[in-house]
Phi, psi and omega in degrees: 000145182288149177297149178298142184294329182271007176286161184269084181273133167264171176304316184289314182292324177296318179298317181291317179296318180295318177298319179296321181294331186263002183305324186285331190247343185246140174290327179234075187301321180294313179300316181294322179298317179293322177298314180296319181295313181299321178295319179296326180271347183073034183233182176265164174294327176300319181296320179302315185295333181266357184226047187299330185265002177292135180271137182288144171288164180298321180295316180291322179295320181295317180298319179296318179297317182292322179293319176301319180297319179293317182291321179296330178283354175109352178301135180300144181306317178300325179289326177293320180288323188086009178204162174207154182269140175210127181049044173083006181231154179265126180245135175294134176223156177207170178299356177274353181225158175291152171287122176302138184239155181301328180302326182286339175297337177294319175299316180296314178305312183295320177296316181292320177305318179285314181304318185291348180261001183258146181274157172069190182284139183248140176256126182238136176241126178246116188261126181073058191288334180063235179290350182087012189298322179289307183300316183288321180298316178296313182297321182288327183273328183242097187296340183274003183272141163242124191243137168250128180235135183244150168200147181281338185271119176296321180300320181294318182296326177300314179290317178300323179296319178296317179297320180296319177293321179298327184258013170070026179240013184302326182292340181246016182227119173259125180259129186230131175276116186199153170278113187057240181249022179302132179078359175278125180254159178095171181252143185241146179280334183216130172240130179239142178209121168250082186270164178302133181223015172274131177300136181306319185293342184254357187303319184294343180281346187259131179300326181300335183289346177286333191237322186270155187299123180305317182297339179272354182249326192280106181269012177073203182300120179075354179086358184244007185297322181292317179299313182295333178289332177284327191307314182298339180280342186299319176303330177276354184250328186267138173291168186300328181255018185281175182218144176243141176234120181241124175282140181232166178272167179299125176089005185258000186301309183299319181293317183290317179296323177294320178296325178293317178303322181285316186277326183229067180305134180091352179281152175268134180215142175214154177264153180238125184273153173274188184294341178269001179085008179274123175304120186238337182225141174250127179256132179233143176219160174304144175289155178291133183291000000 
C-alpha cells in the first residue's frame, strides 16, 4: 500500500517505500522510484542523493503517491511522467502517441549523417510523426531543414505541436493531418517513417498493446502492410537525389526488401542494423538511370 500523504516522508524513506511498491511491475524498482520522486519534486536524481533527509511537502508527497499508484497499476513509466527522453531531448507523451524508443534513434542518426553532407536547404517529410520525436530532432539538429510531418491522429498532432514549440522548431515544422502522405504536395529530399509494424495476429501478445495506441502499433498482415501501402507513393514524394528511411521490426528486413522490389523495381534498397546486429531501418533511393 502507498504511504499516507500526511506522513512525514523524507527523500530517502520515499525512495525506499516507492522501490518496495514497484517491485512487481518494474525491472529496476529503485531507479523508477527515484525518477518519479525527482519528477514530483522538480529536481534531478543527483539532487535526491545529496538531500536524503529533506522532508517532502504534503503536495509533493501526494503527487509522488499518485504517480506510484499509476505505475503500480501497470501504466508505462513515460505515461506516468508525461514525458520521455529521445535523442537528448525531453518529449511530451501521452497514451495518444507511442513512447519514443532508442531503436528509432538509429533512423535519426542515419538521417542526420546524410543531411549534414548535403548542400543548401533540405526538405524533409516525416510520415506518421506521433509525438514528433523524429521530425523535431531532425529540425533541431539540422538547421537547414524544413520539415513536414503527418499523422492521422489529431490528438497526436496536438502533442507534436506542443513538442515543436518546446524545442523551438515550430517555424520550420508544418504539421498535416493525413493518412500516410495523402494530400502532401511537392518533392522531398528526405522521407522518414516509423510506421506500425507489429503483426495484427500478434498484437495481443505484446504488453505495449495494453497501453499504447493500437493504430500506431498495428502493422496489419505480417506487420508490413502499412509500410507496403506507403511504397507506391514514394516516386511522387522523393526528389531525384532523395532518400527514404523506414523503420522496421525484428525479422522483417527480407519481407520489406522483397516488397520494395515488387513495388519499386529498379530502386536501390539496403537494411541498416542496430547495435545488436538486428536490421532496424531500410534505406531506399531512386535506381540509377
